[in-house]
C-alpha positions as CSV (number, residue, x, y, z in Angstrom):
1,M,73.1,93.4,107.1
2,P,76.7,93.1,105.6
3,P,79.5,94.9,107.6
4,T,80.4,98.7,106.4
5,E,83.7,100.0,106.5
6,N,83.2,101.7,109.6
7,D,82.6,98.3,111.2
8,T,85.7,96.6,109.8
9,I,88.2,99.5,111.1
10,Q,86.1,99.3,114.1
11,G,87.9,95.8,114.6
12,L,91.2,97.5,113.9
13,L,90.7,100.4,116.5
14,P,91.7,101.4,119.0
15,C,95.3,100.7,118.6
16,A,98.0,102.1,120.2
17,T,101.3,102.2,118.5
18,E,104.8,102.1,119.8
19,S,106.8,103.3,117.0
20,T,106.3,104.9,113.2
21,E,106.5,102.0,111.8
22,A,104.1,100.4,113.7
23,T,101.7,103.8,112.8
24,L,102.7,102.9,109.4
25,A,101.5,99.3,109.5
26,L,98.3,99.7,110.8
27,G,97.7,102.2,108.1
28,T,98.3,99.6,105.6
29,R,95.9,97.5,107.3
30,V,93.4,99.9,107.4
31,A,94.1,100.6,103.4
32,A,93.0,96.5,102.9
33,T,89.6,97.3,104.3
34,L,88.9,100.8,102.2
35,A,86.5,101.0,98.9
36,P,87.5,103.4,96.2
37,G,85.8,106.6,97.0
38,T,86.2,106.5,100.9
39,V,87.2,110.0,102.6
40,L,89.3,109.4,105.7
41,A,89.4,113.0,108.4
42,L,92.3,112.8,110.3
43,Y,92.8,114.7,113.9
44,G,95.7,115.4,115.8
45,D,98.6,117.3,117.2
46,L,101.6,118.3,115.1
47,G,103.7,114.9,115.4
48,A,100.5,112.6,116.0
49,G,101.5,110.2,113.5
50,K,98.9,111.4,110.7
51,T,101.4,111.4,108.1
52,H,103.1,108.0,109.1
53,F,99.5,106.5,108.9
54,V,98.9,108.1,105.3
55,K,102.2,106.3,104.2
56,G,100.8,103.3,105.3
57,I,97.4,103.9,103.5
58,A,99.5,104.5,100.2
59,E,101.5,101.1,101.0
60,G,98.4,99.4,101.3
61,L,96.9,101.2,98.1
62,G,100.7,99.6,96.4
63,I,102.4,103.2,96.6
64,P,105.7,103.4,97.8
65,P,105.1,105.0,101.3
66,A,108.5,106.9,100.8
67,E,107.0,109.0,98.2
68,V,104.5,110.2,100.5
69,R,105.0,113.9,102.1
70,S,103.5,115.7,104.3
71,P,101.4,117.9,101.9
72,T,101.4,121.1,104.4
73,F,102.9,123.8,101.7
74,T,100.8,122.6,99.0
75,I,97.7,121.3,100.3
76,L,97.3,118.7,98.2
77,S,99.2,115.9,96.8
78,V,98.2,113.2,94.5
79,Y,99.5,109.8,94.1
80,E,98.2,107.6,90.9
81,N,100.5,105.1,91.2
82,G,99.1,102.4,92.8
83,E,96.1,99.9,92.3
84,T,93.8,103.0,93.9
85,P,94.5,106.7,93.7
86,L,95.4,108.3,96.9
87,Y,94.3,112.2,97.6
88,H,96.3,113.6,100.6
89,F,95.2,117.0,101.9
90,D,96.6,119.1,104.4
91,A,94.0,121.8,105.5
92,Y,96.8,123.2,108.6
93,R,97.4,126.2,106.6
94,V,94.0,126.7,105.0
95,Q,92.7,130.0,105.6
96,N,89.1,129.5,104.3
97,P,87.4,126.3,103.3
98,D,86.9,128.0,99.8
99,E,90.7,126.9,98.7
100,F,89.4,123.2,99.5
101,V,86.8,124.1,97.0
102,E,88.9,126.1,94.5
103,L,91.2,122.8,94.7
104,G,88.1,120.4,93.7
105,F,87.9,118.8,97.0
106,E,84.4,117.5,96.2
107,E,85.1,115.8,93.0
108,Y,88.7,114.2,95.1
109,A,86.1,113.2,97.6
110,R,83.6,111.7,95.3
111,G,86.1,110.3,93.0
112,D,87.9,107.0,92.5
113,G,90.4,107.0,95.3
114,I,90.8,107.0,98.7
115,T,91.1,110.6,100.2
116,C,93.1,111.5,103.5
117,I,93.0,114.8,104.9
118,E,95.4,116.3,107.9
119,W,93.8,118.7,110.1
120,A,90.2,118.0,109.1
121,D,88.6,119.8,111.7
122,R,89.5,122.9,110.1
123,I,87.0,122.2,107.2
124,P,84.1,120.5,108.9
125,D,81.6,121.6,106.8
126,L,83.3,120.4,103.6
127,L,83.3,117.1,104.9
128,P,80.8,114.2,103.5
129,P,78.5,112.4,105.4
130,D,80.2,109.4,105.3
131,T,83.4,110.6,106.2
132,I,85.5,108.4,108.5
133,H,87.0,110.2,111.4
134,L,89.9,109.2,113.4
135,R,91.9,110.7,116.3
136,F,95.5,110.6,116.6
137,H,96.8,111.2,120.3
138,H,100.3,111.6,121.7
139,V,100.4,108.7,124.6
140,A,104.3,108.8,125.2
141,P,107.1,109.9,123.1
142,S,107.2,107.5,120.7
143,E,103.8,105.8,121.8
144,R,100.4,106.9,119.9
145,R,97.0,105.9,120.2
146,I,94.3,106.3,117.1
147,T,90.8,105.7,117.5
148,L,87.7,106.1,115.8
149,G,85.6,109.3,116.1
150,A,85.5,112.7,115.1
151,P,86.3,115.6,118.0
152,D,83.1,117.1,119.5
153,A,84.4,120.3,117.4
154,A,84.5,118.8,114.2
155,L,81.2,117.2,114.3
156,H,78.6,119.4,111.9
């Protein structure tokens, strides 16, 4: 049986990063393992490294990481200037999952790009069954631990 994306990512995680640059670098390494159509659900407190990780994903897709900003106020940012499009969602301010549906979330998630969703625990019922779940934990002021797997509350 050929290895799956989850198997490949398991070789990279769990991982501790000691700087934003290291979190970005991990995202770049993970991007190299992803196929178009992959959905990544990101969980963790404010400042846990989710957006820096997505900047690394962008860099791995050929998108300048400086272009990536937290989409908290816009909910969705689309970056199509790389080898593969990046769809960056942020569910932090979502009051109702229907907001995601109205944005065309399902089309993006089934599309030809990589979809990253920060605060994915707010939309668990919308996540495709093959979503890759990543948890970001504060360990120390500049250290983060990234693990594979959804928090129990996010499982559906």
